[in-house]
C-alpha positions as CSV (number, residue, x, y, z in Angstrom):
1,M,-73.2,-36.6,55.7
2,S,-75.4,-39.4,57.1
3,L,-76.7,-42.7,55.0
4,L,-80.3,-41.4,55.0
5,E,-79.9,-37.5,54.6
6,N,-81.5,-36.3,51.7
7,R,-83.6,-39.9,50.9
8,A,-86.9,-39.7,50.6
9,A,-89.4,-41.4,53.3
10,L,-93.1,-42.2,53.6
11,V,-95.1,-42.1,57.0
12,T,-98.6,-43.0,57.2
13,G,-100.6,-42.0,60.3
14,A,-98.2,-38.9,60.3
15,G,-101.0,-36.4,61.5
16,R,-100.7,-36.9,65.3
17,G,-99.2,-39.7,67.8
18,I,-96.6,-41.8,66.9
19,G,-96.5,-41.2,62.9
20,R,-96.1,-37.4,63.7
21,A,-93.2,-38.0,66.0
22,V,-91.6,-40.2,63.4
23,A,-92.0,-38.0,60.8
24,A,-90.4,-35.2,62.9
25,E,-87.5,-37.5,63.9
26,L,-86.8,-38.4,60.1
27,G,-87.0,-34.7,59.1
28,R,-84.1,-34.2,61.8
29,L,-82.0,-36.9,60.2
30,G,-82.1,-34.9,57.0
31,M,-84.6,-37.1,55.2
32,R,-87.3,-35.7,52.5
33,V,-90.5,-36.9,54.5
34,A,-94.1,-36.8,52.7
35,L,-96.7,-37.5,55.7
36,T,-100.2,-39.0,54.8
37,S,-103.3,-39.5,56.8
38,R,-107.1,-39.4,56.5
39,T,-107.0,-35.8,58.5
40,P,-105.7,-32.9,56.0
41,A,-105.9,-30.3,58.7
42,E,-103.4,-32.3,61.2
43,L,-101.4,-33.4,58.4
44,E,-100.9,-30.0,57.1
45,A,-99.9,-28.9,60.8
46,A,-97.5,-31.9,60.9
47,A,-95.8,-30.9,57.7
48,S,-95.4,-27.3,58.1
49,D,-93.3,-28.4,61.7
50,I,-90.4,-30.2,59.1
51,P,-88.6,-28.4,56.7
52,G,-89.2,-29.4,53.3
53,A,-92.0,-31.8,54.1
54,I,-95.2,-32.5,52.2
55,A,-98.5,-33.7,53.0
56,L,-100.3,-36.2,51.0
57,P,-104.0,-36.7,52.6
58,A,-104.7,-40.3,51.7
59,D,-106.8,-43.1,53.4
60,V,-104.6,-46.4,53.9
61,R,-107.9,-48.4,53.3
62,V,-108.3,-47.4,49.9
63,R,-105.9,-48.6,47.2
64,S,-106.2,-46.1,44.9
65,E,-105.2,-43.3,47.8
66,I,-102.6,-44.8,49.0
67,E,-100.9,-45.9,45.7
68,R,-101.4,-42.2,44.6
69,A,-99.8,-40.9,47.6
70,A,-96.7,-43.1,47.1
71,A,-96.6,-42.0,43.5
72,D,-96.7,-38.4,44.1
73,A,-94.1,-38.9,47.0
74,R,-91.6,-40.3,44.5
75,R,-92.1,-37.8,41.9
76,R,-92.0,-34.8,44.5
77,L,-89.2,-36.3,46.7
78,G,-87.3,-39.1,44.5
79,P,-87.0,-42.6,45.4
80,L,-88.6,-43.9,48.3
81,H,-85.7,-45.4,50.6
82,V,-88.1,-45.7,54.1
83,L,-91.9,-46.3,54.4
84,V,-93.3,-46.3,58.1
85,N,-96.5,-47.7,58.2
86,S,-97.7,-46.0,61.8
87,A,-102.0,-45.3,60.5
88,G,-104.1,-47.5,63.0
89,V,-107.5,-47.3,64.8
90,Y,-108.3,-49.1,67.8
91,H,-111.5,-50.9,69.4
92,Y,-111.8,-52.2,72.7
93,G,-114.7,-54.6,73.7
94,P,-115.7,-58.2,73.9
95,V,-116.2,-60.1,70.9
96,A,-119.8,-60.6,71.6
97,E,-120.7,-57.0,71.5
98,T,-118.3,-56.1,68.5
99,G,-120.0,-55.5,65.0
100,D,-119.1,-56.2,61.6
101,D,-118.3,-52.7,61.2
102,D,-115.9,-52.5,64.2
103,F,-114.1,-55.4,62.7
104,D,-113.7,-54.3,59.3
105,A,-112.6,-50.7,60.5
106,V,-109.8,-52.5,62.6
107,L,-108.6,-54.9,60.2
108,D,-108.8,-52.7,57.3
109,T,-106.6,-50.1,58.7
110,N,-104.4,-51.6,60.9
111,L,-103.7,-54.9,58.8
112,R,-104.5,-54.1,54.8
113,G,-103.7,-50.8,55.4
114,V,-100.1,-52.0,56.1
115,F,-100.3,-54.5,53.0
116,L,-101.5,-51.9,50.7
117,A,-98.5,-49.4,51.4
118,C,-95.7,-52.1,51.4
119,R,-97.2,-53.2,48.0
120,A,-97.6,-49.7,46.9
121,V,-93.8,-49.0,47.5
122,L,-92.0,-52.4,47.1
123,G,-91.8,-52.4,43.3
124,P,-89.9,-49.1,43.0
125,M,-88.0,-49.5,45.9
126,I,-86.6,-52.4,45.0
127,A,-85.5,-51.2,41.5
128,A,-84.0,-48.1,43.1
129,G,-81.6,-50.7,45.2
130,G,-83.4,-51.3,48.5
131,G,-84.5,-49.6,51.4
132,H,-86.3,-50.3,54.7
133,I,-90.0,-50.9,55.7
134,V,-90.8,-50.0,59.5
135,N,-94.2,-51.4,60.4
136,I,-95.7,-49.9,64.1
137,A,-97.4,-53.0,65.6
138,S,-98.1,-53.2,69.3
139,I,-97.4,-55.2,72.3
140,A,-101.1,-56.6,71.4
141,G,-99.6,-58.2,68.6
142,K,-97.6,-60.4,70.9
143,V,-99.9,-60.5,74.2
144,A,-103.5,-61.5,73.9
145,T,-105.8,-59.7,76.6
146,P,-109.4,-59.8,76.9
147,G,-111.5,-56.9,75.4
148,R,-108.9,-56.4,72.5
149,A,-109.4,-59.7,70.6
150,V,-110.3,-57.6,67.3
151,Y,-107.4,-55.3,67.8
152,C,-104.7,-57.9,68.9
153,A,-105.9,-59.8,65.6
154,S,-104.8,-56.8,63.5
155,K,-101.5,-56.4,65.4
156,F,-100.7,-60.2,65.4
157,G,-101.6,-60.0,61.7
158,V,-98.8,-57.2,61.3
159,V,-96.1,-58.9,63.1
160,G,-96.5,-61.9,61.2
161,F,-97.0,-60.0,57.5
162,S,-93.8,-58.2,58.5
163,Q,-91.8,-61.3,59.3
164,A,-92.7,-63.2,56.2
165,L,-92.3,-59.9,53.9
166,A,-88.8,-59.3,55.4
167,E,-87.6,-62.9,54.4
168,E,-89.4,-62.2,50.9
169,V,-87.4,-59.2,50.2
170,R,-84.1,-59.5,52.1
171,E,-82.3,-60.7,48.9
172,D,-83.6,-57.2,47.1
173,G,-81.8,-55.1,49.7
174,V,-85.1,-54.3,51.3
175,R,-85.0,-54.4,55.3
176,V,-88.3,-55.1,56.9
177,S,-88.9,-54.6,60.6
178,V,-91.8,-54.4,63.3
179,I,-91.8,-52.4,66.3
180,C,-94.4,-53.6,69.3
181,P,-94.9,-50.4,71.7
182,G,-96.3,-50.9,75.2
183,S,-98.6,-48.3,76.6
184,T,-98.1,-45.1,74.9
185,D,-99.5,-41.5,75.5
186,T,-101.3,-40.9,72.4
187,R,-104.7,-40.3,73.2
188,F,-105.1,-43.3,71.1
189,S,-107.5,-45.9,73.3
190,P,-109.1,-43.9,76.2
191,K,-111.1,-46.8,77.4
192,E,-107.9,-48.7,77.5
193,T,-105.6,-46.4,79.2
194,A,-108.1,-45.0,81.7
195,G,-106.8,-45.0,85.1
196,K,-103.2,-45.3,84.1
197,S,-100.4,-42.8,84.8
198,R,-99.7,-40.9,81.3
199,E,-96.5,-40.0,82.7
200,K,-95.3,-43.5,83.2
201,M,-96.4,-44.4,79.5
202,L,-93.8,-44.3,76.4
203,A,-94.0,-41.1,74.6
204,P,-94.4,-41.1,70.9
205,A,-90.9,-39.6,70.7
206,D,-89.7,-43.0,72.2
207,V,-91.1,-45.2,69.7
208,A,-89.8,-42.4,66.9
209,H,-86.1,-42.9,68.5
210,A,-86.5,-46.8,68.1
211,V,-87.4,-46.3,64.2
212,R,-84.2,-43.9,64.1
213,M,-82.1,-46.9,65.8
214,L,-83.5,-49.5,62.9
215,L,-82.6,-46.8,60.2
216,R,-79.3,-46.2,61.3
217,Q,-78.2,-50.1,61.2
218,A,-75.1,-50.8,59.4
219,P,-76.1,-52.3,55.7
220,N,-75.1,-55.7,56.3
221,S,-77.4,-56.2,59.5
222,F,-81.1,-55.5,60.4
223,I,-83.2,-55.5,63.6
224,S,-86.1,-57.4,62.7
225,E,-88.2,-56.7,65.8
226,V,-88.5,-54.6,68.7
227,V,-90.7,-54.7,71.7
228,M,-91.1,-51.6,73.8
229,R,-92.3,-51.2,77.1
230,P,-92.3,-48.6,79.7
231,T,-89.9,-48.8,82.6
232,R,-92.4,-48.5,84.9
233,K,-96.1,-49.7,84.7
234,P,-98.6,-47.3,84.2
């Protein structure tokens, strides 16, 4: 029996793209998976493909909603051993043309949402003996490029937050890892991927495989950061 089998996991942004692929991968590992996102129809469809999975609609930007989703997941599935933060939104455009609402939407989802979800699970996770948090950032959290200043700010923030949190809770038995994927075929950022070959991009399943690798590390070690790129430039 795998060390992950029958353990509970919560995945944000699980209605589509990377989050959905990660949830499916955890299901294949025998985990009991709670899926959350803001899109109930997509969420129910994703959960229906994973035996025993449950759908818990919630907006990661809203503290009460993500706290309720985490509490419901614990109540229905047992102590949460894994949290994967995959919820995210994208913005492309020069700073001079970026509105306050654009900035708030990206930072509130991509960074504040990670903070809120981590805080919602950490206390009970530590009390239960530990666990693993995986935050999905982006290559934009490592390499700044024009037109993506706000998105880069959010993802650089996720990387820094993850590194600091990892040091904060490592003695409590909680491992914190961050994954920074390059171009991924998620239909997430059509302006950014226009003209690129989707066949050469990473697939959501590639990122899900990286999550699986992180979670299956021996108990006395953890990989703090994974940077992924397509083998060939799209």
